[in-house]
N, C-alpha and C positions, 0 to 999 in steps of 0.2 A: 655612199661611195667608200671604197676601201682606202686605207692610208696611202698605199702605193699609187693608187689611181690619181690622187691629187698631184703628185710629182710628175706622173706620166702626162697628165693634162697640161701642166706647165711646159713640159718639153715638146709636146705635140701641137702647141698652139698655132704653129705656122701652117698646119693643115686646115685650120679654121679661119684664120685671119691672115691675109696677105697684104702687108704694107708695102707701098712703093718705096724703093730705096731713097733715102734722103741724100741729095747731092749738093745741098747748099741753097736750093731755091724752095720757096713755099714753106718756110720754117713753121709759121703758126699752124698750118694744116697738119704737118708731120707731128708737131708737138702734141696737138689735141688727140690725134689718132694713137700716138705712142702712149700718152697718159691713159687713154681709155683702155688700151691693152694691158698696161701695167696694173691698173686698178682691177680689171677683171681677173688678173692673175694673183691679186692680193700681195703685190710686191712694191707698189708705188710708195708706200710709207717710208721706204729707205731713202727716198729723194727729199724727205722733209728735213731741213737743216736743224730743226729743233729736236730731232730724235736724239736721245742720250746715247753716248758711245757705250757699248757693252764690252767690257774687257774681262778677260779671264782673271779670276781671283783664286788665291790659294784654297780657301775654304768655301767656295761658292756652293749654294744649294743646287739640288738637281733641277729645280724649276728655273733658277737663274742660268744654269748651264744650258738647259734646253732652249731658253729664250735667246741666249747668245748664239747658239748654233743655228737656230732658225733664222735669225737676222743675217748671219754670215751666208747662209744658203740663199736667202732672198736677195742679198746684195749681189751675189754671183749671178743669179738668174736675171736680175734686173740689168746688170752690166752687159750680160750676154745678149739680152733682147735688144737693148739700145744699140750695141755695136752691130748686131745682125741686120739692123735696118738702115745702116749707113752705106753709102757707096764705097767702093774699094778705096778711092782716094781719101775719103774721110775716115774710113776704118783705120787705114794706115796711120793717120794723124792722131787718132784718139785711143788706139788699142793699148798704148803704153800706160794709160791712166788706169789705175786699179780700182778706183771708187766710182760707182755709178753716179753719185752726187757730183763728183768732180767733172765727169764727162758731161752731165746734164747742164751744169753751170757754164762750162766752157762753150758748149753749143749755144746756149742762150746768150751769152755775152757776145759771141761772134755773129750770130744770125738773127737775133730778135730785133726787128726793125720797128716794133710797136712801142718803143719806150717814150 
């Protein structure tokens, strides 16, 4: 696969997988389907709270810069995919959150009834 194809595949995933909009009901099912999609897209790792924060440094190496930029892109894609599967009402509530991890935890705290 070409380098550009990977990004295109991530953007076109909705052609392959149609998730029902999450409206606040059936959270465990939505969460499992969403996690499967994010793992398939190789962006689920950004939801791991143990992931180190990668901040720009003055003299960062090219490898460190590439890793930081990849994580930033993956966070953007993950956030977009999560928001894209929310109902309009929930989208409006969570769209102001910039971190996919923040959105993920907020949804889990609100809707997870299996605690």
